[in-house]
N, CA, C and O atoms as a MOPAC input file, in Angstrom:
PM7 MOZYME 1SCF
protein

 N     -0.00400 1    21.49800 1   -24.71500 1
 C      0.71900 1    20.28600 1   -25.06400 1
 C      1.60900 1    19.82700 1   -23.91200 1
 O      1.66400 1    18.63900 1   -23.59400 1
 N      2.31600 1    20.79500 1   -23.28000 1
 C      3.18500 1    20.43400 1   -22.16100 1
 C      2.37800 1    19.84700 1   -21.00900 1
 O      2.80500 1    18.89000 1   -20.36300 1
 N      1.20100 1    20.43100 1   -20.75700 1
 C      0.36400 1    19.93900 1   -19.66400 1
 C     -0.09700 1    18.50900 1   -19.93900 1
 O     -0.12400 1    17.67700 1   -19.03200 1
 N     -0.45300 1    18.23000 1   -21.16900 1
 C     -0.89500 1    16.88900 1   -21.54200 1
 C      0.23500 1    15.88000 1   -21.38200 1
 O      0.03100 1    14.79400 1   -20.84100 1
 N      1.41600 1    16.23600 1   -21.84900 1
 C      2.57000 1    15.33900 1   -21.72700 1
 C      2.90700 1    15.09300 1   -20.26200 1
 O      3.19500 1    13.96400 1   -19.86400 1
 N      2.87100 1    16.14700 1   -19.46900 1
 C      3.16600 1    16.02000 1   -18.03300 1
 C      2.12200 1    15.12100 1   -17.36500 1
 O      2.45800 1    14.27400 1   -16.53700 1
 N      0.86000 1    15.31400 1   -17.73100 1
 C     -0.21400 1    14.50700 1   -17.17400 1
 C     -0.02800 1    13.02900 1   -17.52200 1
 O     -0.20000 1    12.15900 1   -16.66800 1
 N      0.31700 1    12.75500 1   -18.76000 1
 C      0.53500 1    11.37300 1   -19.20100 1
 C      1.69300 1    10.73600 1   -18.44400 1
 O      1.61200 1     9.57400 1   -18.04600 1
 N      2.76100 1    11.48500 1   -18.24500 1
 C      3.91000 1    10.97400 1   -17.49100 1
 C      3.50700 1    10.67600 1   -16.05200 1
 O      3.88900 1     9.64300 1   -15.50200 1
 N      2.74000 1    11.57100 1   -15.44200 1
 C      2.31200 1    11.37300 1   -14.05100 1
 C      1.41200 1    10.14400 1   -13.92000 1
 O      1.57600 1     9.34700 1   -12.99600 1
 N      0.46800 1     9.99300 1   -14.83800 1
 C     -0.43600 1     8.84000 1   -14.79800 1
 C      0.34300 1     7.54300 1   -15.01000 1
 O      0.08700 1     6.54500 1   -14.33500 1
 N      1.27500 1     7.55800 1   -15.93000 1
 C      2.09600 1     6.36700 1   -16.19300 1
 C      2.91700 1     5.99100 1   -14.96900 1
 O      3.02500 1     4.81500 1   -14.62000 1
 N      3.49400 1     6.99500 1   -14.32300 1
 C      4.29400 1     6.73700 1   -13.12200 1
 C      3.42300 1     6.15900 1   -12.01700 1
 O      3.83800 1     5.23500 1   -11.31600 1
 N      2.22600 1     6.69300 1   -11.85800 1
 C      1.31800 1     6.18900 1   -10.83600 1
 C      0.91400 1     4.74600 1   -11.13300 1
 O      0.90700 1     3.90300 1   -10.23600 1
 N      0.58200 1     4.46900 1   -12.37300 1
 C      0.18500 1     3.11000 1   -12.76100 1
 C      1.32000 1     2.12400 1   -12.52900 1
 O      1.09400 1     1.02400 1   -12.02600 1
 N      2.53700 1     2.50900 1   -12.89000 1
 C      3.69800 1     1.65200 1   -12.66700 1
 C      3.91500 1     1.44400 1   -11.17800 1
 O      4.20400 1     0.33200 1   -10.73700 1
 N      3.77700 1     2.51200 1   -10.40500 1
 C      3.96500 1     2.43200 1    -8.96000 1
 C      2.94500 1     1.48400 1    -8.33300 1
 O      3.29800 1     0.66900 1    -7.48200 1
 N      1.68700 1     1.58600 1    -8.74700 1
 C      0.64400 1     0.70800 1    -8.21000 1
 C      0.90600 1    -0.74600 1    -8.58200 1
 O      0.73000 1    -1.64000 1    -7.75400 1
 N      1.32200 1    -0.98400 1    -9.80900 1
 C      1.62300 1    -2.35300 1   -10.24400 1
 C      2.81700 1    -2.90900 1    -9.48200 1
 O      2.81800 1    -4.07700 1    -9.09400 1
 N      3.83300 1    -2.07600 1    -9.26600 1
 C      5.00900 1    -2.51000 1    -8.51900 1
 C      4.64100 1    -2.82200 1    -7.07600 1
 O      5.10200 1    -3.81800 1    -6.51800 1
 N      3.81500 1    -1.97800 1    -6.47000 1
 C      3.40700 1    -2.20400 1    -5.08200 1
 C      2.65900 1    -3.52200 1    -4.95200 1
 O      2.88300 1    -4.26500 1    -3.99600 1
 N      1.77000 1    -3.82500 1    -5.90000 1
 C      1.02600 1    -5.08600 1    -5.85600 1
 C      1.96800 1    -6.27300 1    -5.99100 1
 O      1.84300 1    -7.25500 1    -5.25900 1
 N      2.90700 1    -6.18600 1    -6.92100 1
 C      3.87900 1    -7.26600 1    -7.10600 1
 C      4.76700 1    -7.39300 1    -5.88200 1
 O      5.08000 1    -8.50100 1    -5.44700 1
 N      5.17300 1    -6.26000 1    -5.32700 1
 C      6.01700 1    -6.25800 1    -4.14500 1
 C      5.26000 1    -6.85800 1    -2.95700 1
 O      5.83500 1    -7.61700 1    -2.17700 1
 N      3.97400 1    -6.52200 1    -2.81800 1
 C      3.16000 1    -7.08300 1    -1.74500 1
 C      3.07000 1    -8.59400 1    -1.85200 1
 O      3.15500 1    -9.30200 1    -0.84800 1
 N      2.89700 1    -9.08600 1    -3.07100 1
 C      2.82500 1   -10.53100 1    -3.29800 1
 C      4.14600 1   -11.19800 1    -2.93900 1
 O      4.16100 1   -12.26100 1    -2.31900 1
 N      5.24300 1   -10.58100 1    -3.32500 1
 C      6.56800 1   -11.13800 1    -3.01100 1
 C      6.80900 1   -11.12900 1    -1.50600 1
 O      7.34600 1   -12.09000 1    -0.95600 1
 N      6.41900 1   -10.05600 1    -0.84600 1
 C      6.59900 1    -9.96700 1     0.60400 1
 C      5.74800 1   -11.00500 1     1.33100 1
 O      6.16700 1   -11.54100 1     2.35600 1
 N      4.55700 1   -11.28900 1     0.80800 1
 C      3.65800 1   -12.23400 1     1.46700 1
 C      4.15900 1   -13.67300 1     1.39700 1
 O      3.69500 1   -14.51800 1     2.16300 1
 N      5.07500 1   -13.96200 1     0.51600 1
 C      5.59500 1   -15.32900 1     0.38300 1
 C      6.06500 1   -15.88700 1     1.72300 1
 O      5.81600 1   -17.05500 1     2.02400 1
 N      6.74100 1   -15.07100 1     2.53400 1
 C      7.24200 1   -15.59600 1     3.80800 1
 C      6.16300 1   -15.63800 1     4.89300 1
 O      6.40400 1   -16.14600 1     5.98800 1
 N      4.98700 1   -15.10900 1     4.59300 1
 C      3.86900 1   -15.13300 1     5.54000 1
 C      3.01800 1   -16.39200 1     5.37800 1
 O      2.32900 1   -16.81300 1     6.30700 1
 N      3.07700 1   -16.98400 1     4.18700 1
 C      2.20900 1   -18.11500 1     3.84200 1
 C      2.36300 1   -19.30700 1     4.77200 1
 O      1.38900 1   -20.00600 1     5.05000 1
 N      3.56000 1   -19.54400 1     5.25100 1
 C      3.79800 1   -20.70500 1     6.09600 1
 C      2.92400 1   -20.72500 1     7.33600 1
 O      2.46400 1   -21.78600 1     7.75900 1
 N      2.69700 1   -19.57000 1     7.91300 1
 C      1.87600 1   -19.48500 1     9.12700 1
 C      0.43400 1   -19.07100 1     8.83700 1
 O     -0.49800 1   -19.59700 1     9.44600 1
 N      0.24700 1   -18.13100 1     7.91000 1
 C     -1.07800 1   -17.56400 1     7.66100 1
 C     -1.82900 1   -18.22700 1     6.51700 1
 O     -3.00800 1   -17.94100 1     6.30500 1
 N     -1.16000 1   -19.11800 1     5.76800 1
 C     -1.80000 1   -19.77900 1     4.63600 1
 C     -1.74300 1   -18.93600 1     3.37700 1
 O     -1.55300 1   -17.72100 1     3.43400 1
 N     -1.90800 1   -19.58600 1     2.25200 1
 C     -1.80200 1   -18.91000 1     0.95600 1
 C     -2.82900 1   -17.80200 1     0.79400 1
 O     -2.57100 1   -16.80200 1     0.12400 1
 N     -4.00800 1   -17.98000 1     1.41600 1
 C     -5.05300 1   -16.96800 1     1.26200 1
 C     -5.33500 1   -16.19600 1     2.54700 1
 O     -6.31100 1   -15.45000 1     2.61400 1
 N     -4.50000 1   -16.36200 1     3.56000 1
 C     -4.64800 1   -15.61700 1     4.80700 1
 C     -5.73900 1   -16.11700 1     5.72900 1
 O     -6.06100 1   -15.45300 1     6.71500 1
 N     -6.32000 1   -17.27500 1     5.43300 1
 C     -7.44500 1   -17.76800 1     6.23500 1
 C     -7.02600 1   -18.66000 1     7.40500 1
 O     -7.87000 1   -19.06500 1     8.20500 1
 N     -5.76200 1   -18.96400 1     7.50800 1
 C     -5.26200 1   -19.87000 1     8.54900 1
 C     -4.87200 1   -19.06800 1     9.79800 1
 O     -4.10100 1   -18.11300 1     9.69900 1
 N     -5.39600 1   -19.44700 1    10.97200 1
 C     -4.92200 1   -18.80700 1    12.20000 1
 C     -3.46200 1   -19.21100 1    12.43900 1
 O     -3.17100 1   -20.38800 1    12.65000 1
 N     -2.56700 1   -18.25900 1    12.40600 1
 C     -1.13700 1   -18.55500 1    12.52800 1
 C     -0.83900 1   -19.25300 1    13.84600 1
 O     -1.26500 1   -18.81200 1    14.91400 1
 N     -0.10600 1   -20.34100 1    13.74900 1
 C      0.27600 1   -21.16300 1    14.89600 1
 C     -0.93200 1   -21.58600 1    15.72600 1
 O     -0.79800 1   -21.94000 1    16.89800 1
 N     -2.10400 1   -21.54500 1    15.11300 1
 C     -3.33000 1   -21.95400 1    15.78700 1
 C     -3.83500 1   -20.99200 1    16.83800 1
 O     -4.78800 1   -21.31300 1    17.54800 1
 N     -3.22500 1   -19.81400 1    16.96300 1
 C     -3.62900 1   -18.89300 1    18.02300 1
 C     -4.02500 1   -17.50400 1    17.54000 1
 O     -4.76800 1   -16.80500 1    18.22900 1
 N     -3.55300 1   -17.09600 1    16.38800 1
 C     -3.87000 1   -15.73800 1    15.93700 1
 C     -5.17300 1   -15.73500 1    15.15600 1
 O     -5.67900 1   -16.77900 1    14.74700 1
 N     -5.69800 1   -14.54100 1    14.96300 1
 C     -6.87600 1   -14.41700 1    14.10700 1
 C     -6.44600 1   -14.59400 1    12.65800 1
 O     -5.29300 1   -14.34600 1    12.30800 1
 N     -7.37100 1   -15.02000 1    11.83100 1
 C     -7.09000 1   -15.08600 1    10.39500 1
 C     -7.00300 1   -13.65800 1     9.87400 1
 O     -7.77400 1   -12.79400 1    10.29400 1
 N     -6.07800 1   -13.40800 1     8.97000 1
 C     -5.88900 1   -12.04900 1     8.45700 1
 C     -6.70200 1   -11.78800 1     7.19200 1
 O     -6.82300 1   -10.64500 1     6.75300 1
 N     -7.24900 1   -12.83200 1     6.61500 1
 C     -8.07000 1   -12.68900 1     5.40400 1
 C     -9.28600 1   -11.81800 1     5.71600 1
 O     -9.96700 1   -12.01700 1     6.72100 1
 N     -9.54300 1   -10.85400 1     4.84000 1
 C    -10.71300 1   -10.00900 1     5.00400 1
 C    -10.50300 1    -8.77800 1     5.86300 1
 O    -11.40300 1    -7.94500 1     5.97700 1
 N     -9.33700 1    -8.64700 1     6.46500 1
 C     -9.07800 1    -7.45500 1     7.27200 1
 C     -8.79500 1    -6.26400 1     6.36300 1
 O     -8.18800 1    -6.42500 1     5.30500 1
 N     -9.23100 1    -5.06800 1     6.76500 1
 C     -8.92200 1    -3.87500 1     5.97300 1
 C     -7.42400 1    -3.57900 1     5.98900 1
 O     -6.73100 1    -3.89000 1     6.95700 1
 N     -6.93900 1    -2.98100 1     4.91800 1
 C     -5.51400 1    -2.65600 1     4.80400 1
 C     -5.04500 1    -1.78900 1     5.96900 1
 O     -3.93900 1    -1.97800 1     6.47500 1
 N     -5.87500 1    -0.84300 1     6.39700 1
 C     -5.48300 1     0.05300 1     7.49000 1
 C     -5.26200 1    -0.72000 1     8.79300 1
 O     -4.34900 1    -0.40300 1     9.55500 1
 N     -6.08600 1    -1.72000 1     9.04600 1
 C     -5.93800 1    -2.54900 1    10.25100 1
 C     -4.65200 1    -3.36200 1    10.18200 1
 O     -3.90600 1    -3.44400 1    11.15700 1
 N     -4.40300 1    -3.95300 1     9.03700 1
 C     -3.18800 1    -4.76000 1     8.86200 1
 C     -1.95600 1    -3.88200 1     9.01000 1
 O     -0.99700 1    -4.25600 1     9.68600 1
 N     -1.98200 1    -2.72100 1     8.38100 1
 C     -0.84500 1    -1.80200 1     8.46100 1
 C     -0.58600 1    -1.38300 1     9.90500 1
 O      0.56300 1    -1.36600 1    10.34600 1
 N     -1.63700 1    -1.04700 1    10.64300 1
 C     -1.48900 1    -0.65800 1    12.04800 1
 C     -0.94200 1    -1.81200 1    12.88200 1
 O     -0.09100 1    -1.60800 1    13.74800 1
 N     -1.43000 1    -3.02100 1    12.62300 1
 C     -0.94100 1    -4.19600 1    13.35700 1
 C      0.54100 1    -4.44100 1    13.08000 1
 O      1.31100 1    -4.69700 1    14.00500 1
 N      0.94200 1    -4.36300 1    11.80900 1
 C      2.34700 1    -4.60000 1    11.46100 1
 C      3.25700 1    -3.54400 1    12.07900 1
 O      4.34300 1    -3.86300 1    12.56200 1
 N      2.81700 1    -2.29700 1    12.06500 1
 C      3.60600 1    -1.22900 1    12.69600 1
 C      3.68300 1    -1.45600 1    14.20500 1
 O      4.71600 1    -1.20600 1    14.82700 1
 N      2.58100 1    -1.93100 1    14.78400 1
 C      2.57500 1    -2.24500 1    16.21200 1
 C      3.57400 1    -3.33700 1    16.55500 1
 O      4.27600 1    -3.25000 1    17.56200 1
 N      3.63600 1    -4.36700 1    15.71900 1
 C      4.62300 1    -5.42700 1    15.94500 1
 C      6.03800 1    -4.87100 1    15.86500 1
 O      6.90400 1    -5.27700 1    16.64100 1
 N      6.28300 1    -3.95600 1    14.94600 1
 C      7.61600 1    -3.34000 1    14.84700 1
 C      7.97100 1    -2.58600 1    16.12400 1
 O      9.14100 1    -2.48500 1    16.49300 1
 N      6.94900 1    -2.05900 1    16.79100 1
 C      7.15600 1    -1.29900 1    18.02800 1
 C      7.12300 1    -2.19100 1    19.26900 1
 O      7.21500 1    -1.69500 1    20.39200 1
 N      6.99200 1    -3.49700 1    19.07200 1
 C      6.98100 1    -4.42500 1    20.19200 1
 C      5.62700 1    -4.59300 1    20.84800 1
 O      5.53200 1    -5.15500 1    21.93900 1
 N      4.57400 1    -4.11200 1    20.19900 1
 C      3.21500 1    -4.25600 1    20.72100 1
 C      2.55100 1    -5.43300 1    20.02500 1
 O      3.01600 1    -5.89000 1    18.98100 1
 N      1.47500 1    -5.91500 1    20.60100 1
 C      0.73900 1    -6.99900 1    19.94800 1
 C      0.39500 1    -8.09600 1    20.92300 1
 O      0.54600 1    -7.94000 1    22.13500 1
 N     -0.06100 1    -9.19000 1    20.39300 1
 C     -0.51700 1   -10.30800 1    21.20700 1
 C      0.60600 1   -11.17600 1    21.73000 1
 O      1.76600 1   -10.76900 1    21.79000 1
 N      0.22800 1   -12.38100 1    22.10600 1
 C      1.15300 1   -13.32100 1    22.73300 1
 C      2.32400 1   -13.70200 1    21.83800 1
 O      3.40100 1   -14.03600 1    22.33400 1
 N      2.12900 1   -13.65700 1    20.55200 1
 C      3.18500 1   -14.05900 1    19.61000 1
 C      3.90300 1   -12.85500 1    18.99700 1
 O      4.44900 1   -12.94800 1    17.89800 1
 N      3.90100 1   -11.71700 1    19.71700 1
 C      4.49900 1   -10.50500 1    19.14800 1
 C      5.98400 1   -10.66200 1    18.85500 1
 O      6.48600 1   -10.02800 1    17.92700 1
 N      6.69700 1   -11.47600 1    19.60500 1
 C      8.13200 1   -11.66300 1    19.34800 1
 C      8.35700 1   -12.34400 1    17.99900 1
 O      9.29500 1   -12.00700 1    17.27800 1
 N      7.50200 1   -13.29100 1    17.66600 1
 C      7.61000 1   -13.96700 1    16.37000 1
 C      7.34900 1   -12.97600 1    15.24600 1
 O      8.07700 1   -12.94500 1    14.25400 1
 N      6.30300 1   -12.16400 1    15.40500 1
 C      5.96600 1   -11.19100 1    14.36600 1
 C      7.01200 1   -10.08100 1    14.28300 1
 O      7.30300 1    -9.59600 1    13.19000 1
 N      7.57100 1    -9.68000 1    15.39300 1
 C      8.61600 1    -8.65300 1    15.36600 1
 C      9.77500 1    -9.11500 1    14.50000 1
 O     10.31900 1    -8.33500 1    13.71800 1
 N     10.15400 1   -10.37000 1    14.63500 1
 C     11.25100 1   -10.90500 1    13.82200 1
 C     10.90200 1   -10.87900 1    12.33600 1
 O     11.78900 1   -10.72200 1    11.49700 1
 N      9.63600 1   -11.02900 1    12.00600 1
 C      9.21200 1   -11.04600 1    10.60400 1
 C      9.14900 1    -9.65100 1     9.99000 1
 O      9.44900 1    -9.48000 1     8.80800 1
 N      8.76200 1    -8.66000 1    10.78000 1
 C      8.51300 1    -7.32000 1    10.22300 1
 C      9.57200 1    -6.28400 1    10.58000 1
 O      9.50000 1    -5.14600 1    10.11800 1
 N     10.53500 1    -6.65600 1    11.38200 1
 C     11.51100 1    -5.68600 1    11.89800 1
 C     12.18700 1    -4.85600 1    10.81400 1
 O     12.39700 1    -3.65800 1    11.00000 1
 N     12.52700 1    -5.46700 1     9.69700 1
 C     13.28900 1    -4.76400 1     8.66300 1
 C     12.42600 1    -4.20200 1     7.53200 1
 O     12.95700 1    -3.64800 1     6.57000 1
 N     11.11300 1    -4.33500 1     7.63600 1
 C     10.24700 1    -3.81100 1     6.57800 1
 C     10.19900 1    -2.28700 1     6.62800 1
 O     10.11800 1    -1.69100 1     7.70200 1
 N     10.24900 1    -1.67400 1     5.46400 1
 C     10.12600 1    -0.22200 1     5.37200 1
 C      8.64300 1     0.14800 1     5.44100 1
 O      7.78400 1    -0.71300 1     5.24900 1
 N      8.33600 1     1.41300 1     5.71100 1
 C      6.92800 1     1.82900 1     5.68700 1
 C      6.24900 1     1.54000 1     4.34000 1
 O      5.06900 1     1.18800 1     4.29700 1
 N      6.98900 1     1.68700 1     3.26100 1
 C      6.43500 1     1.40700 1     1.93500 1
 C      6.13200 1    -0.07900 1     1.76700 1
 O      5.11800 1    -0.45000 1     1.17500 1
 N      7.01500 1    -0.92600 1     2.29000 1
 C      6.79100 1    -2.37400 1     2.20400 1
 C      5.60100 1    -2.78800 1     3.06500 1
 O      4.81300 1    -3.64700 1     2.66700 1
 N      5.47000 1    -2.18600 1     4.23400 1
 C      4.32600 1    -2.48500 1     5.09900 1
 C      3.03100 1    -2.09800 1     4.39600 1
 O      2.05300 1    -2.84400 1     4.43200 1
 N      3.02700 1    -0.94700 1     3.76500 1
 C      1.83700 1    -0.50000 1     3.04000 1
 C      1.50800 1    -1.45800 1     1.89100 1
 O      0.35300 1    -1.84600 1     1.72100 1
 N      2.51100 1    -1.83800 1     1.10800 1
 C      2.29500 1    -2.75500 1    -0.01700 1
 C      1.79800 1    -4.11300 1     0.47800 1
 O      0.88100 1    -4.69200 1    -0.10400 1
 N      2.40000 1    -4.61200 1     1.54100 1
 C      1.99900 1    -5.90000 1     2.10500 1
 C      0.57200 1    -5.83300 1     2.63900 1
 O     -0.21900 1    -6.75000 1     2.41800 1
 N      0.24600 1    -4.75900 1     3.33400 1
 C     -1.10000 1    -4.58000 1     3.88600 1
 C     -2.15000 1    -4.53500 1     2.78800 1
 O     -3.20200 1    -5.16400 1     2.89700 1
 N     -1.85800 1    -3.79000 1     1.73200 1
 C     -2.78700 1    -3.70700 1     0.60000 1
 C     -2.97700 1    -5.08000 1    -0.04000 1
 O     -4.09600 1    -5.46900 1    -0.37400 1
 N     -1.88400 1    -5.80400 1    -0.20400 1
 C     -1.96200 1    -7.13300 1    -0.81700 1
 C     -2.81000 1    -8.07600 1     0.04200 1
 O     -3.70600 1    -8.74700 1    -0.47000 1
 N     -2.53100 1    -8.12600 1     1.32900 1
 C     -3.26000 1    -9.02900 1     2.22500 1
 C     -4.74700 1    -8.68800 1     2.23600 1
 O     -5.59000 1    -9.58500 1     2.24100 1
 N     -5.07100 1    -7.40000 1     2.24000 1
 C     -6.48000 1    -6.99200 1     2.30800 1
 C     -7.27600 1    -7.43400 1     1.08200 1
 O     -8.50500 1    -7.48300 1     1.12200 1
 N     -6.58500 1    -7.75100 1     0.00500 1
 C     -7.25800 1    -8.16300 1    -1.23400 1
 C     -7.22600 1    -9.67500 1    -1.45700 1
 O     -7.68700 1   -10.15100 1    -2.49500 1
 N     -6.69500 1   -10.43100 1    -0.51100 1
 C     -6.65000 1   -11.89000 1    -0.66000 1
 C     -8.06300 1   -12.45100 1    -0.71200 1
 O     -8.95100 1   -12.02500 1     0.02700 1
 N     -8.24500 1   -13.40700 1    -1.59300 1
 C     -9.57700 1   -14.03500 1    -1.74000 1
 C     -9.48300 1   -15.51600 1    -1.51100 1
 O    -10.49100 1   -16.21800 1    -1.59000 1

């Protein structure tokens, strides 16, 4: 009985965590829409690649790279956008962007 209750609590926590991450990713993406478009298909400032369809791992690596000052010609703009994001927020944002349709 204890194992079943513990299992149910763990599954519930995971489900809540996944739902929160998705909602958090959507909220974080709000400030990205201006440059990347609502569905991520717009080349930001006319020079970047579209982010729609990119795998979450690629997006996460790119965002971490911008935090470290790496990236393309517009890295200073992206650094200002991602500088204060936590690793958890970057992961949630990356997952959200990778699922844009």
